C-alpha positions in Angstrom: 131.1 27.0 -59.6 134.2 29.0 -60.1 137.4 29.1 -58.1 137.1 31.0 -54.8 133.2 30.9 -54.8 131.3 29.8 -51.7 128.0 28.1 -52.2 125.5 29.4 -49.6 122.3 27.6 -50.5 120.4 25.7 -53.2 116.7 25.6 -53.7 114.7 23.5 -56.2 111.3 23.4 -57.7 110.0 21.4 -60.7 113.5 20.3 -61.8 114.8 23.9 -61.6 117.6 25.1 -59.3 118.2 28.4 -57.6 121.6 28.9 -56.0 123.3 31.6 -54.0 127.1 31.9 -54.4 129.6 34.4 -52.9 132.7 35.5 -54.8 135.6 37.7 -53.8 135.3 41.3 -55.1 137.6 44.3 -55.0 135.4 46.0 -52.4 134.4 42.9 -50.4 132.2 40.1 -51.6 129.7 39.7 -54.5 126.6 37.6 -53.8 124.8 36.2 -56.8 121.5 34.3 -57.0 121.5 32.1 -60.0 118.4 30.5 -61.7 119.6 27.5 -63.6 123.0 29.1 -63.7 121.8 32.5 -64.9 122.0 35.5 -62.6 118.7 36.9 -61.4 120.0 39.1 -58.6 123.4 40.3 -57.4 124.8 42.4 -54.6 128.3 43.7 -53.7 128.8 44.0 -50.0 131.8 45.2 -48.0 130.4 43.7 -44.8 129.8 39.9 -44.8 126.8 40.4 -42.5 125.0 42.7 -45.0 125.5 40.3 -47.9 124.5 37.2 -45.9 121.3 38.9 -44.6 120.4 39.9 -48.2 120.9 36.4 -49.4 118.7 35.0 -46.6 115.9 37.5 -47.5 116.0 36.2 -51.1 116.0 32.6 -49.9 113.1 33.2 -47.6 111.0 34.8 -50.4 111.6 31.9 -52.8 110.8 29.3 -50.1 107.5 31.1 -49.4 106.7 30.6 -53.1 107.1 26.8 -52.7 110.8 26.3 -53.5 112.5 23.6 -51.3 116.0 23.6 -49.8 118.3 20.8 -50.8 121.4 19.9 -48.9 124.8 21.0 -50.0 127.2 18.3 -51.2 
């Protein structure tokens, strides 16, 4: 995880990890969903609520497919 990034959540399934991180961007924040470190979805948001809601929609979809939450360290 890079400097200034915020880890929002991590899911796992069959030794794979899906994480959501937030990074500062010129116009607000960039949210990125990473599958084993590779980006699978990103969103730039000027309002924290919009980005957080988007990240929770992604999380919910993956959890409904059997991915499990793991606690942040």
